[in-house]
GURO-88174 format. One record per residue (C-alpha): y, x, z. Coordinates in steps of 0.1 Angstrom, whole numbers, plus 2048, in hexadecimal, padded with zeros to 3 digits. Each point is the difference from the previous one (the first is absolute). Example, Ala and Ser with C-alpha at 12.3 -4.5 7.8 and 13.67 -1.06 7.14 Angstrom:
7D387B84E 82280E7F9 
This chain:
B542F8D29 7F97FA7E1 7FB7DD7E9 7DC7F8801 7ED8087E0 8007DD7F0 81F80A7EE 7FB8207F3 7DC7F97F7 8067DF7EF 8208157EC 7E681E7F6 7E47E87F6 8197F37E4 80B8227F6 7DB80C7F3 7E481380E 7F68237FB 80B81C7F0 8288077F9 8147E67F4 81B80A7E5 8117E87F0 8058127DC 81F8187F2 80781D819 8007EA81E 7F481381F 7D97F880C 7F97ED822 7DE7FA80D 7F97E0811 7FC814822 82380B7FD 80B7DE7F3 7F37F281F 814819816 8237F97E8 7FA7DB806 800805823 81F8197FD 8157E77EE 7F87EA817 80E80D81C 81C80F7F1 80C7F17E2 7F47DA7FA 8177F1816 8218077E8 7EC8097E1 7EB7E1802 7D87FD7FF 8017FF7D9 81E817801 8197ED7EE 81780D81A 81A7EA817 81381581C 7F281D7EE 7FE8037D8 7E67F87EA 7E38197FC 7ED7F37E5 7EC8187E8 81C7FA7E5 81A80A819 7ED81E811 7F08137E2 8238077F2 80980B823 7E5817802 7EB81081E 81681880B 81E7EC7FE 7ED7E8814 7F381B817 82880A803 8097E180E 7E57F8814 805821810 821801801 80F7DC806 81E7ED7EF 8227F780D 7F97DD7F6 7E77FB81E 7E08127F1 7F1811821 7F98297FA 7DA7FA809 7F78287F7 82280B819 7F27EB81D 7E080C7FF 7F17DD7F5 7F08087E1 7EF8287F9 80780D7DE 7DD7F37F8 8097DE809 81B8007EC 7F580D7DE 7E17E4805 81A7E4803 81380C7E3 7E07FF7EB 7F57DE80E 8237F47F5 7FB8077DC 7E17EE803 7FF7D77FB 8037EE826 7E07F4807 7FE7DB808 8017FA826 7E57E880E 8077DA80C 7FB7EE81E 7F97DC80B 8017EB821 7D6808806 80D828800 81E7F8819 7E97E8819 7E381D7FE 81D81C80A 80C7E681F 7F980C821 80A7E881F 80082081F 80B7E7816 8057DA7FE 8227F080B 7F07F0821 7F381C80F 8208157FD 81780581F 8137E4808 81E81680F 80B8277FB 7E380E812 815828801 8227F6814 8128117E7 81E7F57EC 7EE7F97E4 81C7F37E8 8118217FE 7DC80F7F5 8058137E0 7E27FE7E3 8008217F3 7F080A7E0 7EB818802 7FC8007D7 7E581D7F3 7EF7FC81F 7F87D97FB 80A7FA822 81F7E980F 80D80E822 8087E8819 81D810814 80F7F7827 8288007F1 80D801822 7EA81B80E 7FB8147DD 7D9801803 7E67F87EE 7EE7DF80A 7E78007E4 7EF80B7DD 7EE7E47EB 7F180B7E1 8107EA7E2 7FF8067D8 80481E7EC 82E805801 80D7E0810 81A7F77F0 8127EC816 7FC7EF826 8097D9804 8057EF821 7EE7DF806 8197E3805 7FB801826 7FF824800 7DE808810 7ED8097E3 80C81A7E7 7EC7FF7D9 8018217EA 7FC8057DD 7EE81E7F3 80480C7D8 7DB7F8803 8057DB801 7F77FC822 8107ED819 7F9806825 8087E481E 80C81681F 8077EA824 816816818 7FA7EA81C 7DF815804 7FF81A81F 7FB8197E1 80F7F17E0 7E37F97E3 7F67EF7E1 7F17E1806 7F97F87DE 8038117DB 7FA7F27DA 8058137DB 8117EA7F1 8078167E0 7FC8237F1 82380A804 8197EB814 82180480E 80E7E3815 7F67EF81A 8157E1815 7F77E0817 80A7DC801 81F7FF815 8107E07FD 7FF7E681C 8137DE7FD 8027E17F7 7E38047E3 7E880C819 7FA81D814 7F181C7EA 80481E817 7E48197FC 7EB7E87EA 8008117E3 7FF8227F0 80780E7DC 7F981F7F0 80F80A7E1 7EC8187E8 80481A7E7 7DF7FE7EE 7F47E47F6 8227F07FF 7FD7E781A 8087F2824 7E67F3817 8077EA81C 7EE80381F 7FF7F0825 81C811813 7E8805823 7DF80A7ED 80A80C7DF 7E87EB7F0 8077FF7D9 8077DC7F8 80F8007D8 80B8167E8 81A8037E9 80180E7DE 8208127F6 7FB80A7DB 81C7ED7F0 8198077E4 822813801 8227E880C 80E8137E0 7ED8057E0 7DF7E980E 7ED8207FB 7DE7FC814 7FA818818 7DC803810 81081B81C 8137E880D 80580D826 80E7EF81D 81781C80B 80E7F0825 7FE7DE812 8197F2819 7F77E5817 8237E4803 8047F9823 8127DD7F6 7E67F17EB 7DB8017FC 80281A7E1 7F88217F9 8148147E7 7EC8127E7 8078197E8 7F38097E0 8088257F4 7F97FC7DA 8077DD7F7 81E802810 7FC7DF815 8007F4821 7EC7E680E 80C7EE81E 7DC7F280A 7FD7DE81B 7E180A813 8037DA810 7E77F77F0 7EB81D7F1 7E37E77EE 8237F17EC 810821801 8287FA7F4 81081D7F0 8218087F2 80281C7E1 82580E7FE 8078167E1 80F821811 8008217EE 7E08137F9 7EE820817 80C7EE822 7F981481C 8077FC826 81A7EE811 80F7F1820 8177E0810 8247FE7FD 80C7F8826 7FE7DF7FB 7DB7FF7F6 80B7E87E2 7FF81A7E5 7E78177F8 8088227EC 7EA8137EC 80081F7ED 7F87FE7DC 802827800 7F580C7DB 81F7E97F7 81680C81C 8077E380A 8017E9826 7F07DC7FB 80C7E4817 7EF7E1804 8107E1811 7DE7F3812 8107E480E 80C7F37DA 7E58147F4 80E80C7E2 80D8247F4 821802810 80E8257EF 7F48237F1 81581F80B 7FC8227EF 7FF81C81D 7F281D7F9 7E48157EE 7E17EF80D 8077EE81F 7E980481F 80A7ED81C 7E27FC817 80E7E0810 8248097FC 81B80681B 8137E1810 82180780A 8227EC80B 81D8167F2 8237F480B 80B7FF7DD 7E87F77EF 7EB7E9813 7D8802800 7F98177EA 7D880F7F6 7FD81C7F4 7E481B7EC 7F981F7F6 7F180F7E2 7E88197F2 8108077E3 82580780A 811812820 8137DC80E 7FA7E1816 80F7DE7F2 8097E4818 8067DF7EF 8117E4812 7EA7E4809 8197E680E 80B7E97E5 8117E3817 813816815 8018207EA 7FF7F07DE 81381B7EE 7E981C807 7DF7EB802 7E580D7E6 81881E7F8 7F782480A 822805818 7F6826806 7EB8187EF 7FC81C81E 7FE8277F1 7DD80F811 806827802 7EF8147E6 7F17F87DA 7E67EC7F8 7F67E0815 7DE80080E 80B7E481C 7DF7EC80C 8107EE81D 8247F2810 7FD7EF825 8177F5818 8007E881A 81A7E580C 806816825 80781F7EB 82180F7F2 7EB8137E1 7EE7FD7E6 7E48177F9 7F18107DE 7E48157FC 7FC8167DC 7DB803802 7F98097DA 8218177FD 7F081D7EF 817815817 7F280B81E 8187FD818 80F7DD7F2 7D77FB805 80180A826 8247EA80C 8097E17FF 8227F47FE 8177EC817 81A7E37EE 8187F4817 8027D47FB 8207FF7FF 80F81C7EB 7DF7FD7EA 804827801 7E581A804 80E80D823 7E5816808 7DC80F7EE 7E580B819 7E581C7FC 7DF7FE815 7F781B816 7F281B7ED 7E180280E 7F67E27F0 7F68077D9 7FE7DB7F4 8167E57ED 8167E9810 7F27DC7F9 80B7DE80E 8137EF821 7FB7E9817 8157FA81E 7F37F6826 8017DC80A 825807811 80D8127E0 80681F811 7EA8157F6 7F880B7DD 7DA80F7F9 7FC8167E2 7DE8087F3 7FE8257F2 7DE7FE7E6 7EE81C7F7 7DE80D7F2 7E77F280E 7ED82380C 81E809811 8057E781D 815816815 81C8027E6 8047DA805 8107EA819 8127E0805 82480580E 8147EA817 8278077FE 8197EC813 80E7EA7E7 821804809 80882680C 7E58087E3 7F381781B 7D6807800 7F47EF81B 7D98057FC 7E580E7E9 7DD7EF7FF 7E88187F3 7D6809803 7E88047EC 7FD7DD7FC 8247FC7EC 7EE8067DD 8167F77E5 8197E580F 8147EC7E7 8097DB80A 80B7F5827 8057D9806 8137F7823 7E97DC808 8267F2808 80F80A7E5 7E47FB7E7 7F77DB80F 8217FB7F7 80980F7E3 81E812811 80A8217E3 
């Protein structure tokens, strides 16, 4: 499934029509047709880290003054082989051919074409309500334990698989957006919200006999985050009333009805950086979490280094507390108390702590090279008390931070332990644990070592040391990525992410979370590029 032609057609139209395009000097020529194809490849594989305008964020700047100095051969080598700091080896993986890599290298030598804009009329035109709320089931229609359902992203297939976690069987395949990034559960747990890299959000009803989407809307051209209103307290009951999508392009967030996805309000996020007050057009919404204790979303602005605490109790008179933090904010999660939000400023090698009760910056902690926590891992350690841990794209370590300033003030907002992972280089994408599990688990998806790519590390919660490294069965050729636990914390689910063309070499593996023995192998022709997995119970309650 590809991003539709609206984006590419508008981009190409701004480049010029007919004949070859050359910018003078020794610049390589590129035709409008090649520009169209290169723009698509760049959007699919590069824009998330380097930006639509190529000004950099998680990845470095790729504007012409940089790329022309590097030259085509250098660019081709990096795209083919990758880099230890987290740059994927697109050529070695077989994701991009040598011809595609050459095309992309030539494309990067030219000025980036301006991307199109999108307004409320465009969003409304894309909105589809398949099943109105009043026509949906009043109770689950399948007799399954839906709170132990897993939503599994099939990235390049443009689908989400709903799997029965008790029976380990496929319940439903749902068509979604291209390259779904995450799933979030509704406040009641009944629905999954998926957000694709093409900006399409889908609402999946898990109570239907065969779970399927009941609404969808294309909020923007490029997106990464979605969440819902979860608060129910003295200020009102907002459970499932609202949803919010955070956009990379156009830089904005879109508020919509939580049960129908009807768009209600767009808020632009282009802004000035917190430190130099430099205007940034491409100030992208990196991640969003919903507070359980107040009607509020925590919305993180990547390029400006600001955290917005958005009170959604009155969206016509929106109240926003803006907190200066650190630049290039990415992803993060709650501490155990769910008062503090910890988010990686990964290009600054730091983790930012936001006190959502006092609405202020609590701390900034240097952890390692390019922290990339996902949601992070919450642990109760007998020595340090509650800690929160993150892995790193650029260094072989998991850093654990003390988060309890009341009972363990000597460790609060400090790295209490750096856990050295085997081998050289970083490449960790996710760490994960569960309150009932005795271990933390860490992958090495983007490490250049093929053996590490196919392995995951087991870290004891109390010693905070790696006690075992598990390599997946040799018949599976993909990379280990992302973890999720069953509702009871007894099982660990692991994705084996491979090529779209070879589903037989991919799988979702289920391990006993205590004995570490492989229990089940979920396979089939439908298991195509599996990445993130989201258990309803754990996602609803922010268990990680």
